[in-house]
MIDREN-188717 format. One record per residue (C-alpha): residue in three letters; chain; x, y, z. Coordinates in nm, 3 decimals, decimal comma. Layout:
% MIDREN-188717
 res chain      px      py      pz
 ALA     A       X       Y       Z
...
***
This chain:
% MIDREN-188717
 res chain      px      py      pz
 MET     A   0,000   0,000   0,000
 HIS     A   0,122   0,348  -0,080
 MET     A   0,091   0,476   0,278
 PHE     A   0,309   0,195   0,413
 LYS     A   0,563   0,243   0,134
 GLU     A   0,587   0,612   0,217
 LEU     A   0,604   0,557   0,592
 PHE     A   0,818   0,244   0,622
 GLY     A   0,996   0,226   0,288
 THR     A   0,827  -0,104   0,201
 ASP     A   0,482  -0,228   0,103
 LYS     A   0,508  -0,511   0,358
 PRO     A   0,643  -0,364   0,683
 ILE     A   0,746  -0,575   0,978
 ILE     A   0,696  -0,368   1,293
 GLY     A   0,862  -0,479   1,615
 VAL     A   0,732  -0,396   1,962
 VAL     A   0,914  -0,250   2,262
 HIS     A   0,726  -0,343   2,579
 LEU     A   0,810  -0,087   2,846
 LEU     A   0,878  -0,200   3,200
 PRO     A   0,623  -0,065   3,452
 LEU     A   0,603   0,314   3,437
 PRO     A   0,532   0,559   3,721
 GLY     A   0,162   0,567   3,795
 SER     A   0,121   0,193   3,736
 ALA     A   0,071  -0,066   4,009
 ARG     A   0,408  -0,233   3,944
 TRP     A   0,625   0,081   3,917
 ASP     A   0,938   0,027   4,128
 GLY     A   1,057   0,387   4,151
 GLN     A   1,342   0,356   3,898
 MET     A   1,329   0,525   3,555
 GLU     A   1,677   0,449   3,423
 PRO     A   1,628   0,069   3,391
 ILE     A   1,312   0,137   3,188
 CYS     A   1,499   0,366   2,951
 ARG     A   1,799   0,135   2,916
 ARG     A   1,591  -0,173   2,835
 ALA     A   1,382   0,021   2,583
 GLU     A   1,697   0,150   2,416
 GLN     A   1,851  -0,196   2,404
 GLU     A   1,537  -0,352   2,258
 ALA     A   1,495  -0,079   1,997
 VAL     A   1,858  -0,122   1,887
 ALA     A   1,808  -0,500   1,868
 LEU     A   1,497  -0,455   1,654
 ALA     A   1,667  -0,205   1,425
 SER     A   1,980  -0,422   1,396
 GLY     A   1,763  -0,720   1,312
 GLY     A   1,607  -0,535   1,021
 VAL     A   1,252  -0,437   1,120
 HIS     A   1,091  -0,151   0,929
 GLY     A   0,931   0,024   1,226
 ILE     A   0,890   0,004   1,604
 ILE     A   0,589   0,052   1,825
 ILE     A   0,642   0,136   2,192
 GLU     A   0,375   0,043   2,444
 ASN     A   0,329   0,035   2,821
 PHE     A   0,263  -0,338   2,816
 PHE     A   0,392  -0,411   3,166
 ASP     A   0,168  -0,145   3,325
 ALA     A  -0,108  -0,407   3,356
 PRO     A  -0,361  -0,393   3,511
 PHE     A  -0,450  -0,114   3,269
 THR     A  -0,686   0,175   3,309
 LYS     A  -0,962   0,190   3,049
 GLY     A  -0,944   0,572   3,044
 ARG     A  -0,669   0,833   3,045
 LEU     A  -0,325   0,746   3,175
 ASP     A  -0,183   0,915   3,482
 ALA     A   0,015   1,233   3,409
 ALA     A   0,331   1,073   3,550
 THR     A   0,288   0,775   3,317
 ILE     A   0,250   0,999   3,013
 SER     A   0,554   1,207   3,110
 ALA     A   0,770   0,900   3,164
 PHE     A   0,647   0,745   2,840
 ALA     A   0,749   1,057   2,648
 ILE     A   1,096   1,054   2,805
 VAL     A   1,152   0,694   2,699
 VAL     A   1,032   0,766   2,345
 LYS     A   1,279   1,051   2,305
 ARG     A   1,561   0,831   2,437
 VAL     A   1,474   0,561   2,185
 MET     A   1,444   0,808   1,899
 SER     A   1,789   0,950   1,975
 LEU     A   1,936   0,605   1,898
 CYS     A   1,696   0,467   1,639
 HIS     A   1,582   0,643   1,323
 LEU     A   1,308   0,403   1,221
 PRO     A   0,944   0,517   1,218
 ILE     A   0,818   0,500   1,576
 GLY     A   0,463   0,428   1,692
 ILE     A   0,295   0,479   2,029
 ASN     A   0,035   0,260   2,203
 CYS     A  -0,100   0,385   2,538
 LEU     A  -0,282   0,090   2,686
 ARG     A  -0,557   0,019   2,726
 ASN     A  -0,712   0,280   2,497
 ASP     A  -0,567   0,624   2,566
 GLY     A  -0,534   0,738   2,207
 LEU     A  -0,529   1,104   2,307
 SER     A  -0,217   1,062   2,521
 ALA     A  -0,060   0,851   2,246
 MET     A  -0,135   1,129   1,998
 ALA     A   0,013   1,391   2,234
 ILE     A   0,333   1,188   2,279
 ALA     A   0,359   1,130   1,904
 ALA     A   0,298   1,495   1,818
 THR     A   0,558   1,625   2,063
 SER     A   0,822   1,357   2,004
 GLY     A   0,802   1,324   1,626
 ALA     A   0,664   0,970   1,628
 SER     A   0,491   0,862   1,308
 PHE     A   0,185   0,662   1,413
 ILE     A  -0,023   0,544   1,705
 ARG     A  -0,216   0,226   1,774
 VAL     A  -0,568   0,251   1,916
 ASN     A  -0,739  -0,061   2,050
 VAL     A  -1,097   0,070   2,027
 LEU     A  -1,138   0,354   1,779
 SER     A  -1,494   0,267   1,680
 GLY     A  -1,779   0,082   1,847
 ALA     A  -1,765  -0,064   2,196
 MET     A  -1,583  -0,365   2,338
 LEU     A  -1,628  -0,567   2,653
 THR     A  -1,275  -0,608   2,788
 ASP     A  -1,096  -0,715   3,104
 GLN     A  -1,106  -0,343   3,198
 GLY     A  -1,483  -0,325   3,147
 ILE     A  -1,667  -0,161   2,860
 ILE     A  -1,444   0,055   2,640
 GLU     A  -1,605   0,284   2,385
 GLY     A  -1,464   0,425   2,064
 ILE     A  -1,279   0,757   2,071
 SER     A  -1,270   0,851   1,704
 HIS     A  -1,441   1,191   1,733
 GLU     A  -1,222   1,313   2,018
 LEU     A  -0,904   1,166   1,873
 LEU     A  -0,937   1,301   1,520
 SER     A  -1,037   1,643   1,649
 TYR     A  -0,735   1,641   1,881
 ARG     A  -0,501   1,537   1,599
 LYS     A  -0,629   1,824   1,388
 ASN     A  -0,590   2,072   1,674
 LEU     A  -0,231   1,958   1,727
 GLY     A  -0,161   2,018   1,360
 VAL     A  -0,038   1,664   1,290
 SER     A  -0,320   1,522   1,075
 LYS     A  -0,071   1,429   0,803
 ALA     A   0,227   1,353   1,026
 VAL     A   0,074   1,102   1,271
 LYS     A  -0,121   0,806   1,133
 ILE     A  -0,386   0,615   1,331
 PHE     A  -0,364   0,235   1,321
 ALA     A  -0,685   0,096   1,469
 ASP     A  -0,768  -0,252   1,593
 ILE     A  -1,087  -0,426   1,497
 LEU     A  -1,197  -0,709   1,725
 VAL     A  -0,901  -0,630   1,950
 LYS     A  -0,755  -0,911   2,159
 HIS     A  -0,876  -0,975   2,515
 ALA     A  -1,216  -0,832   2,422
 VAL     A  -1,546  -0,907   2,253
 PRO     A  -1,765  -0,654   2,073
 LEU     A  -2,092  -0,540   2,222
 GLY     A  -2,395  -0,580   1,998
 TRP     A  -2,266  -0,891   1,822
 THR     A  -2,555  -0,961   1,587
 GLU     A  -2,468  -1,282   1,407
 THR     A  -2,374  -1,635   1,500
 ALA     A  -1,998  -1,654   1,543
 ASN     A  -1,796  -1,904   1,349
 SER     A  -1,501  -2,101   1,483
 SER     A  -1,274  -1,795   1,469
 GLY     A  -1,510  -1,599   1,691
 SER     A  -1,657  -1,377   1,420
 SER     A  -1,877  -1,394   1,112
 LYS     A  -1,758  -1,272   0,776
 SER     A  -2,030  -1,013   0,725
 GLU     A  -1,997  -0,881   1,082
 ILE     A  -1,622  -0,833   1,071
 ILE     A  -1,650  -0,661   0,733
 ARG     A  -1,911  -0,425   0,875
 ILE     A  -1,691  -0,343   1,175
 ALA     A  -1,390  -0,293   0,950
 LYS     A  -1,579  -0,061   0,717
 ASP     A  -1,710   0,144   1,010
 THR     A  -1,359   0,178   1,153
 ARG     A  -1,208   0,273   0,819
 LYS     A  -1,480   0,485   0,657
 ARG     A  -1,663   0,638   0,954
 ALA     A  -1,397   0,647   1,225
 LEU     A  -1,133   0,732   0,957
 ALA     A  -0,857   0,495   1,063
 ASP     A  -0,549   0,518   0,840
 ALA     A  -0,481   0,144   0,876
 LEU     A  -0,656  -0,153   1,034
 ILE     A  -0,515  -0,420   1,267
 ILE     A  -0,653  -0,770   1,314
 SER     A  -0,529  -0,977   1,608
 GLY     A  -0,600  -1,311   1,766
 ALA     A  -0,812  -1,357   2,075
 ALA     A  -0,522  -1,302   2,315
 THR     A  -0,157  -1,196   2,329
 GLY     A   0,057  -1,432   2,122
 GLU     A  -0,237  -1,578   1,928
 PRO     A  -0,245  -1,518   1,550
 PRO     A  -0,549  -1,372   1,377
 ALA     A  -0,783  -1,615   1,208
 THR     A  -0,704  -1,651   0,839
 ASP     A  -1,075  -1,617   0,761
 ASP     A  -1,085  -1,282   0,943
 LEU     A  -0,788  -1,149   0,747
 LYS     A  -0,941  -1,267   0,419
 ALA     A  -1,279  -1,118   0,505
 VAL     A  -1,139  -0,772   0,575
 ARG     A  -0,915  -0,789   0,270
 SER     A  -1,212  -0,876   0,050
 GLY     A  -1,433  -0,607   0,203
 LEU     A  -1,167  -0,334   0,201
 PRO     A  -0,913  -0,432  -0,065
 GLU     A  -0,755  -0,084  -0,070
 CYS     A  -0,712  -0,044   0,306
 PRO     A  -0,369  -0,092   0,469
 LEU     A  -0,408  -0,405   0,681
 LEU     A  -0,182  -0,537   0,957
 ALA     A  -0,179  -0,860   1,155
 GLY     A  -0,136  -0,752   1,516
 SER     A  -0,049  -1,062   1,719
 GLY     A   0,078  -1,417   1,703
 VAL     A   0,307  -1,365   1,404
 SER     A   0,598  -1,610   1,396
 LYS     A   0,863  -1,745   1,163
 GLU     A   0,630  -2,034   1,087
 ASN     A   0,327  -1,830   0,977
 ILE     A   0,459  -1,493   0,860
 THR     A   0,469  -1,588   0,491
 GLU     A   0,109  -1,708   0,496
 ILE     A  -0,005  -1,396   0,682
 LEU     A   0,178  -1,159   0,448
 ASP     A   0,011  -1,326   0,153
 ILE     A  -0,309  -1,161   0,281
 ALA     A  -0,208  -0,870   0,507
 ASP     A   0,006  -0,572   0,412
 GLY     A   0,227  -0,595   0,719
 VAL     A   0,267  -0,736   1,068
 ILE     A   0,323  -0,623   1,424
 VAL     A   0,544  -0,872   1,610
 ALA     A   0,629  -0,901   1,979
 SER     A   0,632  -1,245   2,145
 ALA     A   0,815  -1,426   1,865
 LEU     A   1,108  -1,184   1,892
 LYS     A   1,167  -1,228   2,266
 GLN     A   1,435  -1,451   2,417
 GLN     A   1,296  -1,807   2,433
 GLY     A   0,978  -1,664   2,281
 LEU     A   0,860  -1,556   2,628
 ILE     A   0,670  -1,227   2,645
 GLU     A   0,841  -1,112   2,965
 ASN     A   1,191  -1,148   2,820
 PRO     A   1,393  -0,887   2,626
 ILE     A   1,419  -0,882   2,246
 ASP     A   1,657  -1,137   2,091
 VAL     A   1,828  -0,986   1,787
 GLU     A   1,890  -1,330   1,636
 ARG     A   1,519  -1,405   1,650
 VAL     A   1,453  -1,076   1,473
 LYS     A   1,700  -1,160   1,198
 SER     A   1,553  -1,509   1,163
 LEU     A   1,200  -1,374   1,122
 LEU     A   1,306  -1,136   0,849
 VAL     A   1,489  -1,398   0,641
 LYS     A   1,295  -1,441   0,317
***
C-alpha cells in the first residue's frame, strides 16, 4: 500500500514492539526510571539491527490497565523513553498507550516526532478485562487536527481487538469468533466512519495469531485499506499472513525463548526477516 511504502519504505512492513517496563503511575512501578529507559533503548537497537521496518512502543507491563486516560506521571515518563529511543533509532516510531488512551498517544507522538499510534478501540464498543471501552474517534481526530499533525501522525486501529469481545454482536460466530459479514461491517465502520489510516486484526489473546478467515474477510471487504496482523506472528506463519495482510506487528516471537516477559533477541529478529 502506498501509505506503508511512504512511511516504512516497504509495502510489507514488519513492525517490532518494545514493551516498556512498569512506568510511574502503574501498580508495578518500582521507583526507577533508568532501567526502563535502558531496556527500551537496548530492545529498539536490537529490533533495528535485526532489520525491522518500524517500532511501536507500548506500556505493556503497566497491567492492570486503566480503560481511560493514563496518569500524568505515566504519560511524562512514556514521552521521556520515546525521546531516548528516537535518539538512537531512526526508524518510524509508533505509540500505544494501553488500554485505549489514544489522546495521550497522539500527544506523545505529536511532541516527540513519532509517526503513528495504535488505538485498540477507535470505533464501536468492546467488553474487555477493563470493562466496557467505547470508541474515541471523534475526540481523537479532532485532537489530531488541533495539534496540527493530521498528516504527520497516522492512526492504526484494531478491529476485534484481543482480550475483548464486541458489544452488539448480531450474528452467530464461526469457529474464529466472528462472522464474515460482521467483521467486514466493523472494519468498514472503523475505516470509513472512524477514519482509521490502517486496520489491525489480532488473535483472541496476546501471542495468538489472527484467524485466516478474518484477514481474508477484511481484505475482501476493504481491498484498498492498509491491513496489519497484530499478534501471534511467527517465523512459521509470517509468509502465509503476508500473503493476505500488508504488514505485521510482532512481539512475542522476537523475545528470548519466545517468552513475552523477556527482552528482544536480535537473532530471532533476523531469523524472522529472512525471506
